[in-house]
N, C-alpha and C positions, 0 to 999 in steps of 0.2 A: 202414255208416257209423258206427254206434254203436261198433263194435269199434275202428275207427281213432281215433275221438275218445277212447275209453277208454284205448287203448294210448298215445296221444299224451299224455293227461293224466298217466298213470302215468310215462312217460318224462320229462315235464317236472318232476313232483314228485320223482322219484328223483334227478334231476340237481341239484336245489336243496338239497343237503345243507349242513350248516354248515361253513364254512371258517374254520379257526382261523388267525389271524394272530399271529405272534410278533413282538412289538416289540423292538427291540434295548434292552437295559437300559443306561441312561445312568448311570454312576457319577460322582457329584459329590465331589470331594475338597476339603476345606476347606483354605484357605491356612494355611501354617505362620505362627506368630507372627513378628513382627519380633524379630530377635535382640537380646540385651542388649549394651549398649555396655560395654566394660571401664572400669574406674576405677582410677586409681592415686593413692593418698593417702599423704602423708608423715606418719607417726605419730611423735610426739615423747614420750619418756619423761621425766617430770618427777618429782623427788623434792621433796616439800613436807611439812614437819612430821613427818618420819620415816614418811611414806607415800609410795607410788609411784603416779603417775597416768600414763595414757596420753592424749595430747591431740593435737589438730590444729587448724588454723585454722578460724574460723567459716565461711568460704567453702567450705572442703574439706568440712566437716561437712554443709553444705547439699547439696553435691554428692552425698555419701554417703546422705542421706536420699532424694534423687531416685533414685539408683541402686537403693536398697531398694524404692522404689515400681515401678521398672521390673522388678525380679526378680519381685515379686508379680504384676504384670500378665502377664509371661511364663508363669508357672506356671499362672495362671487360664486363659490362652488355650490352653496345652497340655492342660489338663483338659478343656476344651470340645472339643478336637479328638479326644481319646481318648473322650470320652462319645459323640461323633458316630458313631464306628465301633462302639460297644458298646451301642447303643439296644436291640438284640434281646436283650441280657442282663438288662436291668433291674437294673443295678448300683445298690446303694443309694447309693453315692458320687454317682453321676450324678443320681439322683432327688433327693438332698439339695441338689445344686447348682441343680437346676431350681426347687426350692421356694424357695431363697434368692433367685434371680433374680426370681421372681415376687412375692416380698415387697418387693423393692427397687424 
């Protein structure tokens, strides 16, 4: 009887080996930034007091300022996307961007 119990115990313990389960890796891709809208401005060349100036209307200049802000936003979002994929490399550029975000 002891032998049967001992053998059954050995059999049970040997069958309880560790089973490794491999989980499917899920890769999350960040969204690409919203594209930049194009801007067409009519620039005027003005000669005044023997000097040449390039000018536009006030409304178009405000549109130009907004366009520049949109370009900066786009570049910053692209940098975040690149840094997302380069986290393993510990790029100083990405680390600097992280520090700037924490400070703001």
